[in-house]
N, C-alpha and C positions, 0 to 999 in steps of 0.2 A: 855173542849174538849180535850186539849192537854195532861193533866195528867202529872205525874212525874215518871221517870224511877227509878228503884231500884239500889242502889249501892251494888253489890254482887261480882264483880270481884276482886280477890286478885292479888298481883304482879306476882306470878307464872302463874296464869291463863291469865292475860293480856299479859305476855311475850309469852306464847304458842300461843295465837291468832295472835300475830305479826309474829312469826316464821311460823305458819301455812298459813298465807297469802303470805309469800315469797317463801316457799318451795313448789311450785306448779309445773305445767307442764314445766315451764321454766327451772327447775333444770335438766330436762331430755332432753331438746332440745336446750336451748339458747347457751350453750358453743360450740356446733357444728356449729351453725349459725355464732357465733362471730369468730370462728376459720376460717371459710370460708372468712369472710370479712377482716381478717388480714393475708390472704395468707398462713395459716397453720404455721405461725411462732410463736413459744412458747413465745418469748419475747414480740411480739406485742400483743398477746392475754393477757398476764399478764398486759401489759400497759393499754389495754382497760378495763380489770377487775379492775385495780387500779383506773382508772379515774372514772368508774361507782361507785366504793366504795366511792371516794371523794365526788362526787355529792350527793350520798345518805347520807353520813355522815353530810354534810352541811345542807341538808334538814331535817335530823333527829334532829340535834341540834336546828334548827329554830323551828321545831314542838315542841320539848321539852320545849323550852323557852315559846312559846305561850300557851302551855297546862298548865303551872304553873300559868298563868295570866287568862286564859279563860277555865276552866275545864268543858266545856259543850259539849253535843253531837253536831256533825256536822263538827268537824275538821276545815279545812281551810275555809270553808264557813263562820263559825262563826268568825274566826280570821280575815278574809278579811273584813267582815262587821264592826267589832269593831275597827280595826286599820286603814282601808283605806276608808271605805264607802260602801254603799249598792251595787253599781255596781261591784266593784272588787270581793266582796264576792259572788255575784250572779254568775259571770263568773266562779269562782272556783267551786262552788257547781254544776252548770249546767254541766261543763266539767266532773266533777267526776261522777255524776249520769248517764249521757248519755254514756260516754265512758266506765265506768265500767259495766253498764248493757249489753253493747255489748260484753265486755270481758267475762262476766259470760255465755252468750249465746254461745260464741266460745268454752269455756271450756266444756259446756254441750255437744256440738256437738262432741268435741274431745273424751269425755268419751264414747259416743255412738259408735264412730268409733273404739275405742280400743276393744269394746265388739263385734261389728258386722262390721268388716272392709269392707265386700263385699255386704252389704245390707243397702242401704241408708235409707229405710223406718224404719227398725228395729233400726238402729242407732239413728234416730230422736226420736223414742219411748223411747229408753233407756235414751237419753238426757233429754226428758221431765219428765220422771219418777224421774230422779236424782234431777231435779229442784224442783219438788213437794215435795219430801221427805226432801230435805235440807231446803225448805221454812218452813215446819212444824217444823223442829228442831230449826230454827232461832226464830220462834214464841214462842217456849217454853222457851226462855230466854237466856241471855248471859252466865250464868253458864253452861247450857246444851250445848251451842255452844262450850265452852272451853273444856268440857268433851269429846265431839265427836271429836274435833280437836286433843286431846291427843291420842285417840284411832286410828286415822288416821296417825298421825305423827310417831308413834313408828315403824310400819313396813316400812314406807317410808324412814325414816332416817337409818334404819337397812340395807336396800338395797343400799342406797347411800354410807354408810360406807363400805359395802362389795365391791362396785365398786372401792372405793379409795384404800383399802388394796390390792385387787387383782391387780389393775393397778400398784401400787408401787412395790409390791413384785414379780409379775409374768410377768409384761409387758416387751415388747421389744421396746426400744427407737430408734432402728437403723434406722427407717424410717423418722426421723425428718428432716435430712439434705436434703434427696431426696424430701420430701414433700415441703420444703421451695422453692426449685428450680422449682418444677413442678407447683406450684400455683403462683409464682411470688412474687415480693417484696411488702410488705405492704405499704399502703399510709396513709397519715395523715387523709384523709377523711374516709378511711376504718376503722382506729382505732376509730375515732369519732362515726361512725355508729355502730360499734361493742359495744362501750361504751354505746351508747343510748339503744341498744338492751338489754345489760346486766343490765342496770339501772332498766328496767321494771321488772326484776326478783327480785329486791330489793324493789320495790315500795309499798309493803304491810306493811312495818314496822310501818307506822303511822295509821294502821287500828284501833288500840286501841284508838287513839285520836278522831276518829269519835264516839266512845262510851264513851266519857268523863263523862257522867252522871251516868254510870253504874260501875265505878271504885271506889273502896274504897281508900280514901285519894288520890284523883287524882293529887294533886300538887306534890306529891312525887312519886306516883306509875307510872303515865304515862311517865314522862321522863326516869325513870329507865327501864320500859318495852320497850319503843321505842328503846333506845340505846342498851339495852341488846339483844333484838331480832335481831337488825341489826348486832351487833358484831358477834353473833353466826352464822348468815347466811353468812356474808362475809368470815369468816374462813372456813365454809363448802364449799363455791364455790371455794376458793383457793385450798383446798385439793382435791376437785372433779376435778378441771382443771388439777392438777398434776397427779392424778390417771388416767384420761382419756388420757392425753398425753403419759403417760407411757404405757398404754395398746394399743393405736392406733397410736401413733406418730402424727405429725402435719397434714400430708395428710389424714390419716384415720379419725381424728377428724373433719377436715374441710369438708370431703365428706360424713359424716354420718348424716342422718336425725334423728336417734335415738342413740346418742352416748353412753348412759349408757347401753342400750341393747347390742350394738356392743362391748363395752368394756368388759362386762361380758362374752359374747360369745367368745371373743378373748382370754381371760385369763382362764376361767373356763370350756369352752365348749359350744356347740350350745344349749344344753338342758337348759341353764340358761336364755335364752332370755325371756321366759314367766314371770320370776320373775320381770324383769324390766318393762314389760308391765302392770302387776298388780300394781306395785308401782306407775307408772306414772298415771294410772287411779285414784288410791287413792289420789295422790297428787292433781290432778285436782279437785276432789270432796272436799278436804279440803280447797283449795283456793276458790272454789265456795261458800262454806258455809260462810267463813269469809267475802267475798265480798258482798254476799247478805245481811249480817248483817250490814256492813259498809254503803252500799247504802241506806238502809232503815233509818239509823240514820241521814244521811245527808239530806234525803228527809224530815224527821221529823223536822229538824232545819229549812229548807227552808219553809216548810208549816207553821210553827209557825210565820214566818215573812211575809207570804202572797206571797212568791216567787214561791210556788207550791200550788195546791189546799189544803185548810185548813183541810179537812178530813184526809189527810195523817199524820196529827199531833196527831191523836187520839191514846191514850195509854190505854191498858186494858188487861184483862185476868189475870189468876192466877200469871203469872210472870211479869205483868205490862210491856208489850212490845208494840212497835208501830205496832200492828198487821195489821192495815189497810194498812200502807205504805209497810210493809213487804209482804203482800199479793199482792198488786198492782205491786211491783217490780217483784215478782215471776211470775205473769201473763204476764208482759211485756217480761220477759226472755223467757217464754214458747212460746209466739207469735213469737219472733225472731227465736227461734229454728225451729219452724214449718214452718214459711213462708219465711225465708230468708236463703240464702247461706252465713251465717254470717262470715265464715272463710275468705271470699274474701274481706270483707269490714271493718273488725275489726281494721285494721291498724290505722284508725283515732283516736282511743282511746289513742294511745301513745302520740299524740300531746296534747290531753286534759289533760293527767296526768302531763306532763311537765308544762303546763300552771298553773295547780293546785299548783304545788310545787314552781313555780315562784312567785305566789301570797303569798305562805307561807313565802318564804324568804323575800319578800318585806314587808310583815306585821311585821315580826320579826325585820326588820331594823328600824321600826318606834317606837319600844318599848322604853320607857324612864322611869326614876325613879328607885326606889328599886324594885327588883324582885328576886325570889328565885334562878334562874339559870341565870348566866351571861355568855354570849358568845361574843367573839370579833365581832364587826360589819363587819370586813373583811370576816368572815365566811358567814354571811348573803349575802354579796355582791358577794362573789365567787359562792355561791349556786345559786343566781339569774342569774348571767352571764352564768354559765354552763348549767342551765336549758334551757335558751333561745338559746344557741348555739346548744345543742342537739336537741331541738325542730325543729329548722329551717335547720338541716341537715337530717331530716327525708325525705322519698320519697315525692315529691311534691304533689302527689294525696292524700296522707294521710293528709298533712297540709291543702290542699284546702277543703277536705271533712269535717274536724273538724271546720275549719273557717265557713263553711256553717252552721254547727250545732250551733255554737255560734251565728251567725246572726239570725237564727230562734228563739233561746231562748231569745236573747236580744230584738228582735222585739215583741215577745209575751209578755214579761215582760213590755215593754214600753206601749203596747196597753192596758194591764190590768190596769196598774198604771194610765194611762191617763183617762180611763173610771171611775176608782174609784175617781179620783180627780174631774172629771166632776160631778159625782153624789153627791159628798160632797160639791160642789159649790166652790172649790178652784181654 
């Protein structure tokens, strides 16, 4: 039933998937939101960005460690099961599958709104069409996913590079001091909340770990791809922050809902805004594609262990992909896009992602004996603590919503396991 996935992804392809998962809509919006939380102060914004990068680096190192020991599809779901037991693994997998499904639906809705900002029905139609097309691409295999990601990334990175160069070369930084006074002094809580927001822009670096069975020489390739993709994206965000601060100043960046668009218009003229809109839509599409692929691989691993319906583990087709799980994930996303105002409820996925990475760090902390990649345990502990701190500084409603989702999943798993044990006479 489950079948075997094919190892086709090279190191460059795996790295591209990681970068494509991170350079999504967040690259076009997150820095403005983070600037608002830090009062428009450049120093506080860079501090939040640095804290987010530290958390992401700890998580990436823990993921890389675990991938050298457990090079299987499923990412932290597998790591949690193997190192901590079935329940921690289930909570990580459940948080990832449910939270990221909501995230994909939100991205699909965002793509629709970019195309038809004034027509909600047509926006939903575009969002559904995007999900259908990307699901087909994902079913065609990991290699095809990497190829499409490259085609999407090239124009997106070109637009971001243009924003950086234009901001640094043509921007007017004169508004920074006034912006700091107008928006007030940054607080420690504001910096933490901004770091939490920026962290989610980095959270795709481990996507390749969920595809561990499709990577060539995974014990060497996955750690290099994870760390390489993260390093590239951190540098990109630092440069982008510098460029946008140069173009808009602290106040302008903090008050802008579309800072890349505003930066290009401020430095190159109002006619350049559409370039940022197209790039942002493409970035959403690229992140959606890689998320759809990652969710289906985690669902595959969970189905193999009976934590999700076993048909989701079926692998087949010319490219030997988990086409049943991929199709079910696509249908679930379409239903959310059609039936739900997902943009108002997707915040709970942030808490789920941090729980996912908390399990990652805790799993890495339990590793013992000889292993290809050695990381100081202090890194695992720091990553665990920072994940929990950021998780519980999220808005209370987001935390409560995801705790409810975890309770539903845990209750369902407990019921199914009890029924299976009863039938088996245990």
